[in-house]
N, C-alpha and C positions, 0 to 999 in steps of 0.2 A: 504494500500500500504506500502510495506517495504521500509526502507531507501535505500536498494540496488536498488529496482525498481524505486524509485524517482530519484536517481542519474543517473540511465541509461536513463531515459526519458529526463532529463536535458541535458546529454551529447549528446544524439541522436539529440536533437534540435539544439544545437549550433555548433557542430563539423563540420557540412556540409559547413559552411561559413568561416572556418579558414584554414590557411596554415599549421598549426602544425599537427604533426603526430597523428593518431588515437590511442586511448587506447584500451587495450584488455578488452572486456566484454564477448565474447564467450568463452566457455570451461573453465570458472573460476566461481566456485559456492561458496556458503557459507560453513563453516566447517562441518555442519551436514550431508552433502551429501558425505563425504569422510570417509575412514577407517584409523584407526591407527594400525600399526603393530610394534612389538618389534624392538628396535634399532634406531628408528627415531621418531621425533614428527611432523608427517605429518599435522595433523589438525591445530596445532598452526602455522605451516608454511603457510597453506592455509589462515588463518586469516591475517597473515602478508602480503601475496600477495594482499589480498583485501584492507588492510589498506594502503599499499603503492599506489596501483592503485587509490583508492578513494581520497587520498590526492593529488595525481597528477591531478586528475580530477578537484579538486577545484582550483588548480593553473591554469589549462587550462581554466576553467570558467572565472577567473579573467582576464586573458590575452585576452580572446576572446572578451571582451567588451572594448578593447582599439583600437582605430583607429590610426594606425601608420602614422599619418599625422600631421605636425607641426601646432600649433594653437596659436593665440595671446589671446585667451579667458582664463583668469585666472581661472574661475570656471571650465571649461573643463579640463584644465591642472591639477587642484587640484584633480578632480575626477579620472583622469588617475593615479595620484600618489597613491590614495587610493587602486585602483585595483592592482597596481604594488606592493605595500606593502604586500597585502594579498598573491599575487603570490610568492613573495620572501620567505615568511615564509613557505608556503606550499611546495615549491620546495626544500627548505633546509631540511625540515622534511621528505620529500619523500625519499631522499637518505638514511637517517638514518633508516627509516622503511624498505627499501629494504635490508639493511645489516642484518636486523633481520631475514630475510627468511633463509639464510644458517646458521645463528647463532643458530636458534632453530631446523631446520630440521636435521642438522648434530650434534646437541648438542655440539657445539663448546665451550660453557660456561664450560663444564665439564673439559676441558683441562686447565682452569685457576683457578680452585679451589686450595686450599692449598696443595702443594706437587704434583700437577698434572704435566704432561709431558711438557707443554708449559708455565707453571707459572714461572715468573721471578719477580725481584724486581719492574721492570717498568710495566710489564704486569701481572696483577693479579686481581681477583675479589675483590670488596670491601667487599662482604659478601660471606660466604660459601653457595653455591646454591645446594639444594637437591630436586630432583623431588618430587612432590606431598606433599610437606610441605607447611605451611602457606605462601601465597604470593610469592611462588617460581618463578612464571612467571614474576611478577612485578620486583623482584630482578634481574632476568636474563635480563629483558629489560633494566634496569638501567645500567647493566654492559656491554652491547653490545657496542663495539667501533671498529672503522675501523682497528686499528693496530692488534687487537686480531683476527678479522676475516681473515685478510690477512696473519697473521702468520700461522694460521691453514691451509688455502687453499694452501699456499706455501709448507708447510710440507707434505701435502697429494697430491701434484702435481695436484690440481684441476684446470681445465681450466678457472674457474670463476675468479681465482686470477688475470690473465692478463687483463681480461675484466674490472673488478672493478678498478684495478690499473690505467688503461688507462683513465677511466672516472674521477677518483680522481685527476690524474695529470693535466688534462686539465681544469676541471670545478670546482674543490674544491681548489686545490693549485693554479692553474692558474698563475704560475710565470711570464708568458709573457703577462698577462692581467692587465689592470689598476684596475680592480675589478672583483670579482666573486660573485655568488649568496651567497656563504657562508660568504664572507667578508661583503656583504651588510646586511645580516641577523645579523651578529655580530654588525654592525654599528647601526642597529635598536635596538638591545638589550642594547647597551651602551649609545645611544643618543636619543632614543625615535622615532626620525624621520630622514629621509634622506633629504638632502638639494638639491633642483633642480634649475638649472639655470632659467627655465621657470617661477618659482614662486618667484624668487629673485628680490627684488626692492631695488636699492641702496639708501643710505642715502642722502637726500637732505639737503645740508648745506648752510645756508644763513649767509652772513656777512653784517653788516652795514658799508659801506665805504663812508665817507664824507656825511653822511645823506641819502645815497641811499642803499636800500637792494639789494644785489647781490646774485644770485643763482650760487654757484661755479661750479656745474655740468654743467649747461646750458652754462656758459661762459668758460668752460674748464680751470678753474683756480685751481692750486694746492696750498695748504697752510699748514704750520706747525708752531706751537708755543708751548711754555713751560710755565708752571705755578708752582711756588714754593709751597712746602708743609711745614708747620710749626708745631711745637709742639702745641697741643691743649691748654695746660695750660701755655705755655711760647712761645709766638709768635716771640720771638727774635731768637729762635733756629730753623734753617732750617734742615729738616730731609729727604728731597727728592724733586722730581719734577714730575709733570704730563706732558706727552708729547702728544700733540694733532696733528693728521696728517690727512689731507684730500687729497688723491691722486685719486684713483679710488673709494674709499669709505672712510668713517669716521672711525678712530681708536683712541683709547686712551690707552697709556701705562703708568705704574707707575714704577719709579725707586727710590729706597731708598738709602740713604747714607750708611746704614749698609750692602748694597750689594744685597738685594733682588730686583728682577725685575719681574713685572707682565705684561705679554704681552697680548694685546687684542686678538691676533690671537689664543691664547690657549683656549679661551672660545667662539670661533665661529666655524662655519663649512666651512669657506672660502676655505680651501684646499681640501675639499671633496664635491664639488658641482657637481652634475651629470646632464646629459641631459636625458630627458625622453626617447627619441628614443634609446640611447645607452643601458640603463638599460632594456628596453623592448626587445631589440634585444638579449641581453645576456640571459634573462629569456627564450625566445623562443628557442634559441639554446640549452640551458641547458635542457629544457623540451624534445626536440626531442632526444637528446643523452641519456637522462634517459629512455625514452620509449624503445630505442634500448637495453639498459642495462637490463631493466625489462624483455624484451623478452629473452635475453640470460639466465637470472636466471630461468625464467619460463620454457624454453625448456630443461633445465638440471634437474630441481627438480620436476616440476609438473608431468611429466609422471611417476615418481616413486611413486606417491601417488594415490592409487586406490579409485574409487568411491564405495560407499556402495551399493552392488547389490540390496538390498531390496527397494532402493529408485530410482532405474534406470529403465527407460521405455524400450520398445522394440527397440527404436532408439539408445540405448546406452547412453542416457543422462537422467539426473534427470527429474522427472515429475513436472516441474515448470510451472504454469499457469501465463503468463504475464498479467500485468495490462492493461486494455483497456483505462485507463485515458491518457490524453495528457496534457503537460504543456508547455506554452510558457513563457520563461524567459523575453521576451521583454515586457511582461505585468508589469514587476517589475524593469527591468534594461534597460538602454539606452546606446548604443555604444557612447563613447566619444573620 
């Protein structure tokens, strides 16, 4: 069984019970079933269609195993965040892969080589890209970026420019949103993990007051105090102070006489604590909008890439024998 067949079986299994939009599997085959003709790189574009679709499928898979119902079970909530983490990364990558379809089909990269028509100081390839040279596809992949694709599409009055720009404005920039899939993915890149309210446990701070241990949180008591910092080798010299504060949670700040301040909030994720439902909802909306954008790109580019006649049957489609195997992902995963 090929990877394509495996993925399709998995998608067919779980997509029936989800509210998210269906992905395209019909009328999209692997590159060997298509023809290349001068002027465009059709089969590379077909590979990128498949790459984008399959990566979106993995995001769909992760999201389909999340039950959008609040839970007090820490284990269930932790499992949800694992699925969300994978979905975020796959969704973010899917958009970048989708950009590579017009990038390769129209050979947009050519316009950003040294001295080319669209090349500027800000928009240029890191390396000179020449077809059929060593690793040229890899180099072109690395140089693909949103601004370059948009500059080309705008110059050629390509209708995809407005479609891609609309998606980018809402789901990538998302100036009206508290967060986007892209910003969450960047947070994962720089902070390893996202902080979720459902997994957060406040610090329990106990004080011994007149011989009795008091839990400040349980008693709704706020407290703050300071502790002097002295030179290690000369304890007569005061160099700063430690500020302890317990309001909603425990924090410790350091302030030194020479002017430097070290705030506890700078080394925590308190300002960026998310709710599982909010992130899940944004991921699902992003996915549905990306499916629509995928179809726009597909409808404009795919019809221009012809199938190889020698591999096409009488029904006008490739002679592909589907696998008779069936897979139930419920044997390996549980909805949480």
